[in-house]
C-alpha positions in Angstrom: 104.6 118.9 81.5 104.7 115.1 80.6 106.7 112.2 82.2 110.4 113.0 82.3 112.0 109.6 82.6 115.6 109.3 82.0 117.2 106.5 79.6 118.3 105.7 76.0 115.3 106.9 73.7 114.4 104.4 71.0 113.7 105.6 67.5 110.2 105.3 66.1 110.4 101.7 64.7 111.5 100.3 68.1 109.0 102.4 70.0 106.2 101.2 68.2 106.6 97.7 69.5 105.9 98.7 73.0 102.5 98.6 74.4 100.9 99.9 77.7 100.5 96.2 79.6 100.3 98.2 83.0 97.1 99.7 82.7 94.9 96.7 84.0 97.2 96.3 86.9 97.1 100.0 87.8 93.2 99.8 87.6 92.8 96.6 89.5 95.0 98.1 92.7 93.5 101.7 92.6 89.9 101.3 91.5 88.7 101.2 95.4 91.0 103.9 96.4 89.4 106.4 98.6 90.6 110.1 99.8 89.1 112.0 102.6 88.4 115.2 100.6 88.7 117.0 97.1 92.1 118.5 96.6 93.4 120.4 93.7 96.4 122.4 92.2 97.1 124.7 89.5 100.0 125.0 86.8 101.2 128.3 85.7 103.7 128.6 82.8 105.8 131.4 82.1 107.9 132.6 79.1 111.5 133.9 80.2 111.9 137.1 78.1 115.1 139.3 77.8 114.7 142.9 77.2 117.6 144.9 75.3 116.3 148.4 75.9 119.0 150.2 74.0 118.0 148.5 70.8 114.2 148.4 71.8 114.5 144.6 71.4 112.7 141.7 73.2 113.9 138.2 72.7 113.3 134.7 74.4 116.0 133.8 76.9 117.0 130.2 76.7 118.3 130.2 80.3 115.8 127.8 81.7 118.5 125.3 83.1 120.5 128.3 84.6 117.4 129.5 86.5 116.3 126.2 87.8 119.9 125.5 88.9 120.1 129.2 90.9 116.9 128.0 92.7 118.2 124.8 93.4 121.3 126.4 94.9 119.6 129.1 97.0 120.2 128.3 100.4 118.0 130.7 101.9 114.9 129.3 99.9 116.1 125.7 100.9 116.7 126.0 104.5 113.1 125.2 105.5 112.9 122.0 103.6 112.3 120.9 100.0 113.0 117.7 98.1 109.5 117.0 96.4 109.5 116.3 92.8 110.5 118.9 90.6 112.2 121.9 92.5 110.6 122.7 95.9 112.1 125.9 97.5 111.4 125.8 101.2 108.5 127.4 102.9 106.5 130.7 102.7 106.1 132.9 105.7 103.0 131.1 106.9 104.5 127.7 106.9 102.9 126.4 103.7 105.6 124.5 101.3 106.8 127.3 98.9 106.3 126.8 95.1 107.6 124.1 93.0 109.5 124.9 89.7 109.6 122.6 86.7 111.2 122.5 83.1 109.0 122.7 80.2 109.4 121.9 76.3 111.0 125.2 75.5 114.3 126.3 77.1 112.7 129.8 77.3 109.8 128.3 79.6 109.3 127.6 83.3 106.4 125.9 85.0 105.4 126.6 88.6 103.0 125.0 90.9 102.0 125.4 94.5 104.3 123.4 97.0 101.3 121.5 98.2 97.8 120.6 97.0 95.0 123.2 97.7 92.3 121.9 100.0 88.6 122.2 100.0 88.6 125.2 102.6 87.8 128.9 101.3 90.9 130.0 102.8 92.9 128.2 100.2 90.9 129.8 97.4 91.9 133.3 98.9 95.6 132.2 99.0 95.9 131.1 95.4 96.6 134.6 94.0 99.3 135.3 96.7 100.8 132.0 95.9 100.9 132.8 92.2 102.5 136.2 92.9 105.1 134.5 95.0 105.9 132.1 92.2 106.4 134.8 89.8 108.6 136.8 92.3 110.8 134.0 93.2 111.2 133.2 89.5 112.2 136.8 88.7 114.5 137.0 91.7 116.6 134.1 90.0 116.7 135.8 86.7 119.1 138.5 85.4 117.8 142.2 86.0 116.8 142.5 82.2 114.8 139.2 82.2 111.1 138.8 83.4 108.7 135.7 83.6 105.9 137.0 81.5 102.6 135.0 81.1 101.9 135.4 77.4 100.4 132.4 75.6 103.1 132.6 72.8 106.0 134.9 72.2 104.8 137.1 69.3 108.1 136.7 67.5 108.8 132.9 67.9 110.1 131.7 64.6 111.8 135.3 63.9 115.4 133.9 63.5 116.6 136.7 65.7 114.2 136.3 68.6 116.1 134.0 71.0 119.1 134.7 73.0 121.8 133.2 72.8 121.3 132.8 69.1 121.4 129.5 67.4 120.8 129.0 63.6 117.6 126.9 62.6 117.5 123.6 60.5 119.1 121.3 63.2 118.6 117.3 62.8 115.9 117.0 65.3 113.3 119.7 64.5 114.6 120.3 60.9 112.6 123.6 60.9 113.4 126.7 58.8 112.6 129.0 61.7 113.6 127.6 65.0 116.7 125.8 66.2 116.9 122.3 67.9 118.6 124.3 70.8 115.3 126.0 71.5 113.9 122.9 72.9 114.7 121.5 76.6 117.8 119.4 76.2 116.2 116.5 78.2 116.2 113.7 75.8 112.3 113.3 75.9 111.6 116.5 74.1 113.9 116.4 71.0 113.2 112.8 70.7 109.3 113.6 70.8 109.9 116.2 67.9 112.1 113.8 65.9 109.8 110.9 66.5 106.5 112.8 65.3 108.2 114.0 62.2 109.6 110.6 61.5 106.1 108.9 62.0 104.4 111.3 59.7 107.0 111.1 57.2 107.2 114.9 56.8 107.3 117.8 59.2 104.5 119.0 61.3 102.3 121.7 59.3 100.8 124.7 61.0 99.0 127.0 58.9 97.0 129.7 60.8 94.7 132.0 58.9 96.2 135.7 58.7 94.2 138.5 59.8 93.3 140.5 56.7 93.8 144.3 57.4 93.3 147.1 54.8 96.9 146.7 53.5 97.3 142.9 53.8 98.5 141.3 50.6 95.8 139.2 48.9 96.7 136.5 48.6 98.8 136.7 51.5 102.0 134.5 51.1 104.1 134.1 54.1 107.3 136.0 53.3 109.4 134.3 55.9 109.2 130.9 53.9 112.4 129.8 52.1 111.4 127.8 49.1 115.2 127.3 48.1 116.4 125.5 51.3 117.8 122.2 50.7 119.4 121.1 54.2 116.9 118.0 54.7 114.6 115.9 52.7 111.7 117.7 54.6 112.8 121.0 53.1 110.6 119.6 50.1 107.6 120.1 52.2 107.1 123.7 51.2 107.7 123.2 47.5 104.9 120.5 47.7 102.4 123.0 49.0 102.9 122.8 53.0 102.9 126.5 53.2 99.2 127.6 52.3 98.0 131.0 50.7 96.6 133.5 53.2 98.2 131.6 56.2 101.0 132.1 58.7 103.2 128.9 58.2 105.0 127.2 61.0 106.8 123.8 60.7 107.9 122.5 64.2 106.7 121.2 67.5 108.1 124.2 69.4 105.4 126.5 67.7 102.7 124.4 69.6 104.6 123.0 72.8 106.2 126.5 73.2 102.8 127.9 74.2 101.9 128.7 77.9 98.5 127.6 79.6 96.8 127.6 82.9 95.8 124.0 84.1 93.8 122.8 87.1 94.2 119.3 88.4 91.6 117.9 90.8 92.1 115.0 93.1 88.8 113.2 93.6 87.5 111.4 96.5 87.4 108.1 94.6 87.2 107.0 91.0 83.3 107.5 90.7 83.7 111.3 91.7 86.7 111.5 89.4 84.8 110.2 86.3 81.8 112.4 87.0 84.0 115.5 87.4 85.6 114.5 84.1 82.2 114.2 82.1 80.7 117.2 83.5 83.6 119.6 83.0 84.1 118.3 79.3 81.3 120.4 77.8 82.7 123.6 79.6 86.2 123.5 77.9 85.4 125.3 74.8 83.6 128.1 76.9 86.8 128.4 79.2 89.0 128.6 76.0 86.9 131.5 74.5 86.8 133.2 77.8 90.7 133.1 78.1 91.4 133.7 74.5 95.1 135.3 74.4 96.7 134.2 71.2 96.5 136.8 68.3 99.9 136.8 66.9 102.1 134.2 65.5 105.6 134.7 64.0 105.3 138.4 63.8 101.9 138.4 62.0 98.3 139.0 63.3 96.2 136.0 63.0 92.6 135.6 62.4 92.1 133.4 65.3 92.4 134.1 69.1 93.4 130.9 70.8 96.3 128.4 70.7 94.6 125.2 70.9 94.7 123.9 67.2 98.1 125.2 66.8 99.5 122.8 69.5 97.2 120.0 67.9 99.0 120.5 64.6 102.3 120.7 66.1 102.1 117.3 67.7 100.0 115.7 64.8 102.0 112.5 64.2 99.2 111.0 61.8 100.4 109.3 58.8 98.8 109.9 55.3 96.9 106.7 55.7 95.5 107.7 59.2 94.6 111.0 57.7 92.7 109.3 54.8 95.1 110.8 52.4 95.9 107.1 51.2 94.2 103.8 51.5 94.9 101.9 54.7 97.7 99.5 54.0 100.2 99.6 56.9 98.0 101.4 59.5 95.0 100.1 61.3 92.7 103.0 61.5 91.7 106.3 59.9 91.9 108.8 62.8 89.7 111.9 62.7 91.7 113.8 65.4 95.4 114.7 66.3 96.7 113.2 69.5 96.2 116.7 70.9 92.5 117.2 70.6 89.2 117.8 72.4 87.7 114.9 74.3 86.1 112.1 72.3 84.8 110.0 75.5 82.5 110.1 78.5 83.4 107.8 81.3 80.9 108.3 84.2 78.5 105.6 85.2 75.9 108.0 85.4 72.3 107.3 84.5 71.9 110.5 82.7 74.5 109.5 80.3 72.6 108.5 77.1 74.1 106.7 74.2 73.3 109.6 72.0 75.8 111.6 73.7 78.8 109.3 72.6 81.0 109.9 69.8 79.7 107.9 66.9 83.0 107.9 65.1 85.0 106.9 68.3 88.1 104.6 67.3 89.3 102.3 69.7 91.6 99.3 69.9 89.2 96.5 70.2 91.6 94.0 71.2 92.9 96.0 74.1 89.4 96.8 75.1 88.3 93.2 75.2 91.4 92.5 77.3 90.3 95.2 79.8 86.7 94.1 79.9 87.7 90.4 80.4 89.9 91.9 83.3 86.9 93.3 85.0 86.7 96.8 83.7 83.4 98.4 82.8 82.8 99.0 79.0 82.9 102.6 79.3 86.1 103.3 81.0 87.6 100.3 78.9 86.5 102.3 75.9 88.1 105.4 77.1 91.6 103.7 77.6 91.1 101.6 74.4 90.6 104.9 72.4 94.0 106.2 74.0 95.7 103.2 72.9 95.0 103.9 69.2 98.0 106.0 69.4 101.7 104.7 69.3 103.8 105.8 72.3 106.0 108.4 70.8 109.0 108.1 73.5 109.9 104.6 74.9 113.4 104.0 76.7 115.5 101.0 75.8 115.8 100.2 79.6 112.2 99.9 80.2 112.0 97.1 77.6 114.3 94.8 79.8 111.7 94.0 82.3 108.1 94.6 82.3 107.3 95.8 85.9 103.6 95.6 86.9 104.6 97.6 90.2 105.3 100.7 88.1 103.3 102.9 85.6 106.1 104.0 83.4 104.8 102.2 80.0 101.2 103.5 80.6 102.4 107.1 81.5 104.5 107.3 78.3 101.3 106.7 76.5 98.9 108.8 78.6 101.2 111.8 79.1 101.4 112.0 75.1 97.6 111.9 74.7 96.8 115.7 75.2 93.0 116.1 75.4 91.2 119.2 76.8 90.4 117.0 79.9 92.6 114.1 81.2 91.7 111.3 83.5 94.7 110.2 85.5 94.9 106.9 87.6 96.7 107.2 91.0 100.5 106.5 90.4 101.8 103.5 92.3 103.5 103.6 95.4 102.0 106.8 97.2 98.8 108.2 98.6 97.7 110.2 95.4 94.1 109.6 94.3 92.2 109.7 91.0 93.0 112.9 89.2 91.2 115.0 86.6 93.1 117.7 84.7 91.3 120.6 83.1 93.4 121.6 80.1 91.8 124.1 77.7 92.6 127.6 79.3 95.0 130.2 77.9 97.4 131.6 80.4 96.4 135.2 81.2 98.7 138.3 81.7 98.2 138.9 85.5 98.2 136.5 88.5 94.9 138.0 89.4 93.3 136.8 86.2 95.0 133.4 86.5 93.7 133.2 90.1 90.1 134.4 89.1 90.0 131.5 86.4 91.3 128.9 88.8 89.0 129.8 91.5 86.1 129.8 89.1 86.7 126.4 87.8 87.1 125.1 91.5 83.9 126.8 92.5 81.8 125.5 89.5 83.2 122.0 90.2 82.0 122.2 93.6 78.6 123.4 92.5 78.5 120.4 90.0 79.3 117.9 92.9 77.0 119.6 95.4 73.8 119.9 93.2 74.5 116.9 91.0 74.4 119.2 87.9 74.0 117.9 84.3 76.1 119.6 81.5 76.0 116.4 79.2 76.3 117.5 75.5 76.7 115.1 72.6 80.5 115.1 72.1 80.5 116.1 68.5 78.8 119.2 69.6 81.7 119.9 72.2 84.2 119.1 69.3 82.2 121.8 67.2 82.4 124.3 70.0 86.1 124.0 70.4 86.6 124.8 66.7 84.1 128.0 67.5 86.3 129.0 70.3 89.2 129.7 68.0 87.0 132.4 66.1 88.3 136.1 66.6 86.4 137.5 69.5 84.3 134.3 69.7 83.4 135.3 73.4 81.1 137.8 72.0 80.4 137.3 68.3 79.7 133.5 68.2 77.3 131.1 69.8 78.1 127.6 71.5 76.0 124.5 71.8 75.2 124.2 75.6 72.6 122.2 77.6 69.4 124.1 78.1 69.0 123.2 81.7 71.4 121.6 84.0 69.0 121.3 86.8 66.8 118.4 87.6 63.9 118.5 85.1 61.1 118.6 87.9 62.6 121.5 89.7 61.9 125.1 89.6 64.3 127.5 87.9 67.2 129.4 89.5 65.7 132.8 90.4 66.4 136.0 92.4 63.2 136.2 94.4 62.6 133.2 96.6 64.6 134.5 99.4 64.2 138.1 99.1 68.0 138.6 98.1 69.7 139.3 94.8 71.5 136.1 95.0 69.6 133.2 92.8 68.4 130.3 95.1 68.5 126.8 93.9 66.2 124.1 94.8 67.3 120.5 94.1 66.4 117.0 93.9 67.8 113.8 92.5 67.3 113.8 88.7 65.3 111.3 86.7 66.6 109.4 83.7 66.4 111.8 80.6 63.8 110.9 77.8 62.9 112.6 74.5 64.9 113.6 71.7 68.5 114.7 72.7 68.5 117.7 70.2 65.8 119.2 72.5 68.3 119.1 75.4 70.7 121.8 74.1 70.7 125.0 71.9 73.0 127.6 70.8 73.8 130.3 73.3 76.2 133.3 73.7 79.0 132.9 76.3 77.2 135.8 78.1 74.0 133.6 78.3 76.1 130.5 79.4 78.0 132.4 82.2 75.6 135.0 83.4 72.2 133.1 82.4 69.1 133.9 80.7 66.6 133.6 83.5 63.6 134.2 81.3 64.3 131.1 79.2 65.3 128.7 81.9 69.1 128.6 81.8 70.3 129.8 85.1 74.0 130.7 84.3 77.2 129.3 85.5 78.0 132.4 87.8 74.4 132.1 89.3 75.0 128.5 89.9 78.2 129.3 91.7 76.6 131.9 93.8 73.8 129.5 94.8 76.5 127.1 96.0 78.2 129.8 98.0 74.8 130.6 99.6 74.4 126.7 100.6 77.7 126.6 102.5 77.1 130.1 104.3 80.3 131.8 103.2 81.4 134.7 105.6 80.8 138.2 104.1 84.5 139.1 103.9 85.3 135.8 102.0 82.3 136.3 99.8 83.8 139.9 98.9 87.1 138.7 98.0 85.5 135.9 95.6 83.2 138.4 94.2 86.3 140.1 92.5 87.0 137.0 90.7 83.4 136.3 89.8 83.1 139.9 88.4 86.0 139.3 86.0 84.5 136.2 84.6 81.0 138.0 84.3 82.7 140.8 82.5 84.6 138.8 80.0 81.4 137.0 79.1 79.3 140.2 78.7 81.9 142.1 76.9 82.4 144.9 79.5 86.1 143.5 80.1 88.2 142.4 77.0 90.1 139.1 76.5 93.9 139.6 76.3 93.4 138.7 72.7 91.4 141.7 72.0 93.6 143.8 74.2 96.7 142.9 72.3 95.0 143.2 69.0 93.9 146.7 70.0 97.3 147.7 71.3 98.9 146.7 67.8 96.4 148.5 65.9 96.8 151.8 67.8 100.6 151.5 67.6 102.3 154.3 65.5 104.4 151.8 63.8 101.8 149.4 62.7 100.9 149.9 58.9 97.6 147.9 58.7 99.3 145.1 56.8 99.0 142.4 59.5 102.8 142.7 60.2 103.8 143.2 63.9 107.3 144.5 63.9 110.0 144.1 66.2 109.5 147.6 67.7 105.7 146.9 68.0 106.6 143.6 69.9 109.1 145.2 72.2 106.5 147.9 73.3 103.8 145.3 73.6 105.7 143.0 75.9 106.8 146.1 77.9 103.1 146.9 78.3 102.4 143.4 79.4 105.1 143.7 81.9 103.5 146.9 83.2 100.0 145.3 83.4 101.5 142.2 85.3 103.1 144.5 87.9 100.2 147.0 88.4 97.2 144.9 87.6 95.3 148.0 86.5 96.0 150.0 89.6 97.5 152.7 87.8 94.6 153.0 85.4 96.2 151.2 82.5 94.7 148.3 80.7 91.3 149.0 82.3 89.7 147.4 79.5 90.9 144.1 80.6 90.6 144.5 84.4 88.0 147.0 84.9 87.5 148.0 88.6 88.2 144.3 89.6 91.5 145.4 91.1 90.6 148.5 93.1 91.7 146.9 96.4 95.3 147.4 97.3 
């Protein structure tokens, strides 16, 4: 969730005049900030769905505000405290602050975070799943009996005009969508203004065309039957008559189709800026791998898609580039051609690491040279100045008139307005003024998973690999264009099994022995470590195409240790007790299984469910009845987590403990 300031929003021409003058002041004050230990937090996003069992219907419930108000007025939850940003609901039985709930873009969405950051201790890692379950229970307890907080990435019928309750007609003045109403968005002025300003800046509606999955009876060519070519409510209705809806694609036309998606995010607070910059760089190449492992988005608008993940759809849903910036027209009014949407994979590295070679950087990076010069003149180093100057090639999408009355260098509102609408798969976050928060790194690529167990597993895995990176000084540097290519690969159907990704051959210091399983007489790989030397030789020799199985589980005969063996070596190095190690092993087994194919992704499970449903006609159409049964099945998986033998393809034996 981005910055939710309150004020009078400016339309695009006025907003374009505002620049982020506060950045240099923020950096000067915070560059020496030190924290005692690495802290972290997770964010879970839910769809609020409403079952109408008598008619075998399931819809999105637009009751976000009512649910949040119910939470706010629950005296039993609030009696132990509260008052943190968002909505904190007291304390749990162990005295830990209870979860915090936030609004999201869609009025059918909720976001929940732990009430306080997680620490570095292993007890915190083991408490994450319980806390996630508590969040879902609290949310459910404040919903109607027929409602449920489901963790599906997208609602399979979003865009079907009958898929929301209460019903509102589409084609409102903000979104101007054929398929979804303005009322589907959170009424906070930020959200409809974002949507309207993106459309205004583009000069047309956003355009999402997702390749349809071609089954035996799918029409060829497939022409999205939901598109109305005779609609004349707004000038933008001409878009489809001008070719916006492509053949063999599922067509969508509003920000809601992207920002109405749910994800799992992890945010780390580093000890200092140097550690934060290192985490940002080293986690960046892992982003596409995490995206493929968590694939969960095979259906859009009631049709099976030929992609498995959400990322590009969100990218297109907030793509505000003009025809000039897209290269469709010669540059006349705009300053640059921009190769990526403002929601995209990373384009920068920022760590002052001697292993960072110039060849790893993006050769097509676009920066605001005037701003970069000002930052460098102010004392910022070239790498970090380039990073922020790249963010500033985007215009701010929402600026409030009240903010223009005074430029307050003690605040960060101007900068945050810009930073929070640059959505990259990693985000580097300066400390906010006026509190003890340190430098943060946000890990953004992962899809939300159906169960709390899976979400906890991926959260814990990301934390453990981050600790291994910092402890062993691992090197995952990859040329940025290869990471960009990997993000595209991750979209392919069953990419986790069928495709290969560019990855660094050896993250260990080049002088040192391989990770192996024999040096200590145990089955756990052992890692010998020393400081790395500056890399030499052709960059192309440093990486190769690997399967996700090889990246996660290793290819010991060829030198690459694997991320799980690296994590296990880290756990060996800190002498984790047996009970804790067994608990963590459940999570790592899930990751291993996803990588080697013994456990299915949610996307594969959903596809299989649809294919086997008696109502499915092999024509790529996912009917209302199929979706009702599918969401009911997802609810069952959420509640039982495979302990009833259901969905064992996704969870296997990982959930055998009570």
